[in-house]
C-alpha positions in Angstrom: -33.4 -21.4 6.5 -32.0 -18.6 6.8 -30.7 -16.6 3.3 -27.4 -15.9 4.7 -24.8 -18.4 3.7 -23.2 -17.2 7.6 -26.3 -19.2 8.9 -26.8 -22.1 6.8 -28.2 -20.4 3.7 -26.8 -20.8 0.2 -23.9 -18.4 -0.6 -24.6 -15.8 -3.2 -21.4 -17.0 -5.3 -20.0 -19.9 -5.7 -17.4 -19.7 -9.1 -14.2 -18.2 -8.5 -12.7 -14.7 -9.2 -9.6 -13.9 -11.8 -6.8 -15.4 -10.6 -3.7 -13.1 -9.0 -0.8 -12.5 -10.3 -1.6 -12.7 -13.7 1.1 -13.5 -16.7 1.6 -12.8 -20.4 3.4 -14.2 -23.2 6.5 -12.2 -23.4 7.4 -13.3 -19.8 8.2 -16.8 -20.8 10.6 -15.9 -23.5 12.1 -13.7 -21.4 12.6 -15.8 -18.7 14.1 -18.3 -21.0 16.5 -15.7 -22.0 17.7 -15.3 -18.8 17.8 -18.7 -17.4 20.1 -20.1 -20.6 22.1 -16.4 -20.5 23.3 -17.5 -16.8 23.6 -14.0 -15.7 20.3 -14.5 -13.0 21.4 -11.6 -10.3 21.7 -8.4 -9.7 25.0 -7.6 -10.8 27.0 -6.2 -12.8 24.5 -3.5 -10.9 22.5 -2.2 -12.5 21.9 -5.3 -14.4 20.6 -5.4 -18.4 16.5 -6.2 -17.6 16.1 -4.4 -14.0 17.7 -1.2 -15.5 15.4 -1.6 -19.0 12.6 -1.8 -16.5 13.7 1.1 -13.7 14.0 3.5 -16.8 10.7 2.4 -18.1 8.9 2.4 -14.6 10.3 5.7 -14.0 9.4 7.6 -17.0 5.7 5.6 -17.1 5.5 8.1 -14.0 7.1 11.5 -14.7 10.5 10.7 -13.1 13.7 10.6 -14.8 15.4 8.2 -12.4 14.3 4.5 -11.2 16.7 1.9 -8.9 15.2 -1.6 -8.6 15.6 -2.9 -5.1 14.9 -5.7 -2.7 11.2 -5.4 -1.4 9.2 -2.0 -0.8 10.1 -1.7 2.7 13.5 -1.8 2.0 12.7 1.3 -0.7 11.4 3.4 1.7 14.3 2.9 3.9 16.4 4.0 0.9 14.9 6.4 0.1 14.5 7.9 3.8 18.8 7.3 3.8 18.8 9.2 0.4 16.7 12.1 1.4 19.0 12.9 4.5 17.5 11.6 7.4 19.5 11.2 10.4 19.5 9.1 13.4 17.1 10.9 15.7 15.2 12.6 12.8 11.5 12.5 13.4 9.7 11.7 10.5 5.7 11.9 10.4 3.6 9.0 9.1 0.0 8.2 8.6 -1.1 6.0 11.7 -3.6 3.7 8.9 -0.8 2.2 7.2 1.0 -1.0 6.8 3.5 -1.4 9.1 6.6 -1.2 6.8 6.0 2.4 6.1 6.7 3.3 10.1 9.2 0.4 10.7 11.4 1.9 7.9 11.5 4.8 9.4 12.9 2.9 12.5 15.3 0.9 10.3 16.5 4.1 8.9 17.4 5.3 12.4 14.6 7.6 12.6 11.6 8.4 14.6 7.9 7.4 13.2 5.3 10.2 14.3 1.4 9.5 13.8 -1.0 11.7 12.0 -4.1 10.7 11.4 -5.9 10.4 8.1 -8.4 12.6 6.1 -12.5 10.5 6.9 -12.6 10.8 2.8 -9.3 9.3 1.7 -8.1 7.4 4.5 -4.9 9.7 3.4 -2.4 11.7 5.5 -4.8 14.4 6.9 -2.9 17.7 6.3 -3.9 19.7 9.5 -3.2 16.3 11.6 0.2 16.7 9.6 0.5 20.3 10.6 -0.3 19.2 14.2 2.6 16.6 14.5 5.8 18.9 13.8 8.4 19.4 16.0 11.6 21.0 16.0 12.8 17.6 15.2 11.0 16.9 12.2 12.7 16.1 8.9 10.5 14.6 6.9 6.8 13.1 5.9 5.8 9.8 3.9 2.6 10.1 2.7 0.9 6.9 2.0 -1.4 6.3 -1.1 -3.7 4.2 0.2 -6.0 1.5 -1.6 -7.3 4.2 -4.4 -7.0 7.0 -3.0 -4.0 9.8 -3.2 -2.8 11.9 -0.4 -3.5 15.7 -0.7 -0.3 16.6 -2.4 -0.4 20.0 -3.1 -1.3 21.0 0.4 0.9 18.3 1.5 3.8 19.8 -0.4 3.1 23.5 0.5 3.2 22.3 3.7 6.4 20.5 3.9 8.1 23.8 1.8 7.1 26.0 4.9 9.2 23.4 7.2 11.9 22.1 4.9 11.0 18.8 5.2 11.6 15.6 2.6 8.5 13.9 1.2 9.1 10.4 0.6 6.0 8.8 -1.6 4.9 5.5 -0.2 3.1 4.6 -4.1 2.6 0.5 -2.6 -1.0 0.5 -3.8 -1.3 3.2 -6.7 1.4 1.5 -9.7 0.0 3.8 -12.5 -1.8 6.6 -11.0 -1.5 10.0 -11.5 -3.0 13.0 -9.3 -3.5 15.8 -11.5 -1.3 14.9 -14.1 1.9 13.9 -12.0 2.5 10.3 -11.4 2.8 8.6 -8.7 6.3 8.9 -6.5 6.9 11.9 -8.5 5.8 14.5 -6.9 7.9 14.4 -3.7 11.6 14.3 -3.1 11.2 10.2 -4.1 8.7 7.8 -4.6 8.7 4.2 -3.3 6.6 0.8 -5.1 6.2 -2.3 -3.7 5.9 -5.8 -5.9 5.1 -8.1 -3.3 2.6 -10.7 -4.5 -0.9 -9.2 -3.6 0.1 -5.7 -5.0 -0.9 -4.5 -8.6 2.4 -5.1 -9.9 3.9 -8.1 -9.1 7.3 -10.2 -9.2 6.6 -12.1 -6.3 8.8 -9.7 -4.2 10.4 -6.6 -5.3 10.7 -2.8 -5.0 12.0 0.3 -7.1 13.0 4.1 -5.7 12.0 6.3 -8.4 13.0 10.2 -8.3 14.2 13.4 -10.3 17.2 14.1 -7.8 20.3 12.9 -9.3 21.8 13.3 -5.9 19.2 11.1 -4.2 19.4 8.7 -6.6 22.9 8.0 -6.8 23.0 8.0 -3.4 20.1 5.1 -3.6 22.5 3.3 -6.6 25.5 3.4 -3.9 23.4 2.0 -1.1 21.8 -0.7 -3.2 24.6 -2.0 -4.6 27.1 -2.3 -1.3 28.8 1.6 -1.5 29.7 1.3 -4.8 30.2 4.3 -6.9 26.8 4.9 -9.0 26.8 5.1 -12.7 27.0 9.1 -13.1 28.5 9.8 -9.7 28.4 13.6 -10.2 28.2 14.3 -6.3 30.6 11.8 -5.4 29.3 10.8 -2.2 30.8 7.4 -0.5 28.5 6.2 2.1 27.9 2.2 3.3 25.9 0.1 0.9 24.5 -3.6 1.6 23.3 -5.6 -1.1 19.7 -4.8 -2.1 19.6 -5.5 -5.8 16.7 -7.4 -7.7 17.5 -10.1 -10.0 16.8 -10.8 -13.3 14.2 -13.0 -13.2 12.2 -10.4 -11.1 12.9 -7.9 -13.5 11.9 -10.0 -16.8 8.5 -10.5 -14.9 8.4 -6.8 -14.2 8.7 -5.7 -17.9 5.6 -8.0 -18.2 3.6 -6.6 -15.9 4.1 -2.9 -17.2 2.9 -4.2 -20.4 -0.4 -5.3 -18.7 -0.6 -2.6 -16.6 -2.6 0.1 -18.4 -5.3 -2.8 -20.1 -5.8 -4.2 -16.0 -6.2 -0.5 -14.6 -8.8 0.2 -17.0 -10.6 -3.4 -16.3 -10.5 -2.2 -12.6 -11.6 1.4 -13.3 -14.5 0.6 -15.5 -15.7 -2.1 -13.2 -15.2 0.2 -9.8 -17.1 2.8 -11.3 -20.1 0.2 -11.8 -20.1 -1.2 -8.4 -19.9 2.1 -7.1 -23.0 2.6 -8.6 -24.8 -0.2 -7.5 -23.3 0.1 -3.6 -24.6 3.4 -3.4 -28.1 2.1 -4.2 -27.7 -0.1 -0.5 -28.4 1.8 2.8 -26.1 2.1 5.2 -23.0 1.5 2.6 -20.9 4.5 1.5 -18.3 3.9 -1.3 -15.0 6.3 -0.7 -16.3 10.2 -2.2 -14.9 10.6 -6.0 -11.5 12.6 -5.8 -11.2 14.9 -8.9 -7.4 15.3 -8.5 -7.1 11.7 -9.5 -6.3 11.7 -13.4 -5.0 8.1 -13.4 -6.9 6.1 -11.2 -4.7 3.0 -9.5 -6.8 0.5 -7.4 -5.0 -1.4 -5.0 -8.1 -2.4 -3.0 -11.9 -1.3 -3.7 -12.7 0.3 0.0 -16.2 0.8 1.1 -17.3 2.4 4.6 -20.4 0.4 6.3 -22.3 2.5 8.5 -25.1 0.3 10.1 -26.0 -0.2 13.6 -27.6 -3.6 13.5 -23.8 -5.7 13.7 -20.4 -4.7 13.8 -18.5 -4.1 11.2 -16.5 -7.6 11.9 -19.9 -9.5 11.6 -20.7 -7.6 8.2 -17.5 -8.6 6.7 -17.7 -12.1 7.9 -20.7 -12.8 6.9 -19.9 -10.9 3.2 -16.9 -13.5 2.9 -19.5 -16.1 3.5 -21.1 -15.5 0.3 -18.7 -15.9 -1.7 -16.6 -12.5 -1.7 -13.5 -12.3 -0.6 -13.2 -9.2 1.7 -11.3 -7.9 5.0 -12.2 -5.0 7.4 -9.3 -5.1 10.0 -7.2 -5.1 6.6 -5.0 -2.7 8.4 -5.2 -1.1 11.6 -3.5 2.0 13.5 0.3 1.4 13.5 0.5 1.8 17.0 -1.7 -0.6 18.1 -0.5 -3.3 15.3 0.2 -6.6 16.8 3.6 -6.2 14.2 4.8 -2.7 15.6 7.0 -4.4 18.6 8.7 -1.5 19.5 11.2 -0.3 22.7 14.0 2.0 23.3 16.3 -1.0 24.2 15.5 -1.9 20.3 15.5 1.2 18.7 17.8 3.7 21.2 16.6 6.7 19.2 13.8 6.7 20.8 15.1 7.9 24.1 18.3 9.5 22.8 18.8 13.2 23.9 15.2 13.1 25.4 14.1 13.8 28.9 11.5 10.3 28.2 11.4 8.2 25.6 8.9 7.9 22.8 5.6 6.2 23.8 3.5 4.8 21.3 0.8 3.9 23.6 -0.4 7.0 24.3 -1.2 7.8 20.3 -4.9 8.3 19.6 -5.8 8.8 15.8 -9.9 8.8 15.7 -10.2 8.6 12.0 -7.7 6.0 11.7 -9.5 3.7 14.4 -12.8 4.2 13.1 -11.3 3.2 10.1 -9.6 0.2 11.4 -12.0 -1.2 13.5 -15.7 0.3 12.8 -16.5 0.9 9.1 -13.4 0.4 6.6 -14.2 -3.2 4.4 -11.6 -4.0 1.5 -12.1 -6.2 -1.1 -9.4 -7.1 -3.2 -8.3 -5.6 -6.4 -8.6 -9.2 -8.5 -12.4 -9.2 -8.1 -12.7 -6.3 -10.4 -10.3 -7.9 -13.0 -13.6 -10.0 -14.3 -16.6 -8.9 -16.2 -19.6 -7.3 -15.3 -21.6 -10.0 -14.0 -19.0 -10.6 -11.3 -19.0 -7.0 -10.1 -23.2 -7.6 -9.9 -22.8 -10.6 -7.8 -20.5 -8.2 -5.5 -22.9 -5.9 -5.2 -26.1 -8.1 -4.9 -23.9 -10.0 -1.8 -23.3 -7.0 -0.1 -27.5 -6.1 -0.5 -28.0 -9.3 0.2 -25.7 -9.0 3.6 -27.4 -5.5 4.0 -31.3 -6.8 4.1 -30.4 -9.5 6.6 -28.9 -8.0 9.6 -31.6 -8.3 11.9 -31.7 -11.4 11.5 -28.0 -11.3 11.7 -28.2 -10.0 15.0 -30.5 -11.8 16.4 -29.0 -15.0 15.5 -26.2 -17.1 17.2 -24.8 -14.9 20.0 -21.6 -16.7 18.9 -21.3 -14.4 16.3 -21.2 -11.5 18.7 -17.5 -12.1 18.7 -17.0 -12.2 15.2 -13.7 -9.8 14.0 -11.6 -9.6 11.3 -8.0 -11.2 11.6 -5.3 -9.5 13.2 -2.2 -9.4 10.7 0.0 -12.1 12.7 -3.3 -14.4 12.2 -3.9 -13.4 8.4 -1.1 -15.8 6.5 -3.3 -18.4 7.7 -6.3 -17.1 5.7 -4.5 -16.2 3.0 -2.8 -20.0 2.7 -6.5 -21.6 3.1 -7.7 -19.2 0.5 -4.5 -19.6 -2.5 -5.4 -15.7 -2.5 
């Protein structure tokens, strides 16, 4: 019988990894207080716990102001509007990211323009960004991805040269720092998500942070139905909506912030051990170190698969069967995503004022496509919340699959068709796994 679980052998690991999300002892009394107060919603705005959390979270990241919002995508939409993006403006986004980054630009009335990513970080590539700038470009959204940051020094310099707004997508890097600067504090505005898989979560939710009072006041007005902001120094009036979070969510998020430093330190410690072990396996390449990171944040541990015997997708399927939750097509180039349904009929900014509508079918970002379909392997962050023996199990499973690729390549021909699930298919798998 084969050694590999996917071919009938025994899996390397059968014990479950730590559960996610994690809660703390202080959550229950806070939730009880909210429950008994009967003050559950986001109004009066900013409500008590939401205001407290926003202040603490912004300060933790080195920003002056924070405003809680309904989710991470809405955070980006609001940030774009507050930073001055208007109908038809172009905003550069990385091709390798969650669809919501580009969708937010469309929802704000702008036009996403895709740039490629750096092969060592999978974050926005500076030269590709430079080539994407046109007279219509008004902003750029660097996405700090998985466990790495965009090159913010070079990006901020480029943005200043072309007078571009910088909106940081920080959905993966709660608590992270780049050269001593907190995530979200370096650009004009920073946006975070608190969706269930994120390293801080209230099930759903988000936050916008900034040190620009003009942006903060606009964010507050947009979130709170167009009402004047608390400070109202700039006296700008806009049509807003209700994007507030509840006090129940804020109560949970205060506990998540309390837990963040300890969990982050555990992930970093275990990630260092995993990098050491994986570096010893032929064709398994951890992402290079990024010295600019002065406080690491790890949403997913990502390594690169560089073997020829079988495809990355077959490798991922085999590793998953060894008891190691993982994904290959975690992200794909947004312009090729089965969730990126974009037409000029639905988004007229793609054609107004142009000889021909923007056509995303012609986009090509080779590094993003290689990451998505050939080499990236994503391990969820909760795999790093255990002990060293859990990390050793991961490394042994990777080594086991890597050592048996020849047998895998010569096995049942149906394995040649194995592929990572698309985004539309993924919820079914996540429900089955219960994580």
